[in-house]
N, C-alpha and C positions, 0 to 999 in steps of 0.2 A: 352104212348109211351115216352121213355126217350130221352132227348135232347143230341145230339152228343157233345162231349167235345174235339174231335180231328178232324183235317181236313180229309176229304175224297174226292175221285175223282169220286164218283158215279154220274150217270146221273139221278138218282131218287131223286128229290128234291121237297120239299113242300115250296112254297113261300107264306107267309102271311096268306093264308086261305087254307083249305083242298081242295077246288075246283081247286086251282092252284098247281097241282102236276104233275111233268113231269114223263111220263111213257116210253118215248123212246128218242132217240138221237135228233130227229127233234124238239120235244117240249122243250127239254133241251136247244138246240141251240137257239131257238126262245126266250126262257126266258133269256138267256145270252145276246142276242142282245138287248132285252128290258132293262135289267139292265144297260148295257153300255150306252144306250141312256138316261136313267134316271140319270146316273152319269154325263153325259155330260150336261144335263139340269140343274143339281144341280150347276155346275160351272157357267153356264150362269146366273142363278138366283143370285149367289153371285156377279157376275160382274154387274148385273143390279141394285143390291142394293147399290153398291158403286157409289153414284152420283158424276158426274164430278164437279170440283170446280165452284162455282157460280150458280149451279142448285140444287135446293132443291125439291125433289119429294113431291107431295101432301101427306097429312097424310093417305088418303085412299090407294093410290098406294103403299106407303111405308109399310103399314100394310099388304096389300095383298102379296107383294113380300116376306115379312118376314114370313108370314104364309105358303106360298108355299115352301119357303126355309126350314123351320122347318119340314114340312111334308116330303119332299124328303129326308132330312137328316135322319129322323127316319126310313123311308122305306128302305133306303140303309143300315142303321145300322142293321136292323132286317134281311135283306137279307144276309149280311155277317155273321150274327150269326147262319146261317144254317151250318157253318163250312164246306162249300163245296169250294174246291180250285178253281173250274171254276167260281163260283159266285164271289168269292173274286177278281179274276183276271179280270173278266168282269167289276165289279164296279170300280176297280182301273184304268183300261184302259179307261173307259168312262170319269172318272174324269180327268185323265191326258190329254186326247184329248180335253175335254172341257176347261181345264185351258190353254192349249196351244192356242186354237182358240180364247178365250176371251182375253188373254194377248197379242197375236199378233195383234188383232184388236185394242186394247187399245193403244199399242205402235205405231201403224200406225196413230191413231188419234192424239196422243201426238206429233209425228213427224210432222204431217201436221200443227198442231197448232203452233209449234215452228218455222216452216218454214215461216208461215204467219206473225209472229211477227219478226221484225228485231232487237230483243233485243240482245245486245252483250253477249257473253259467259263470265262467271265469270273467272277472271284470276287465273291461278294456282299459289299456294303459294310455295315458296322455303321452305326448311326444317327449316331455322331459322325463317321465317315469320310464318309458321304453329306453331312452338313451342311458339312463342310470343303470338299468338292468343289463343293457348290452355291455356297459363298462365293467360291471362285476363279472359277467360271464366271459367276456372277451376284451381284456384291457387293450387300449390302443397300442400300436407298435411304436416303439421308441427307436428311431433310425440311428442313434448314436453309434 
């Protein structure tokens, strides 16, 4: 069987193994929901691997998260390589929802952490102050 090289909208898709072949709209829809959940889980694994400052995960936990992250990445890549537009959209939707959920939760944690510390905000620099700071950090290039 030749591999498709153009996108199609067929509900007949084989994912990963011949036993996982969709034969009707219900099995196709169930597969799309599974792929969206897998994409969402992929983003959760990426967020879980990014340890907050000051917390270093154990080597065993870090390795397990990396392995699961790699596995889900390859499974999603292979699914998208079926060149089925529904599969592509399901994976993208799942990853977008997962990214939104994990970044919203992380932003809420950062906001709570900032509120708990009474650290003053850094003052905004005027244009002249910003230019002076840039010259100290990055002196202008002399083309001589």
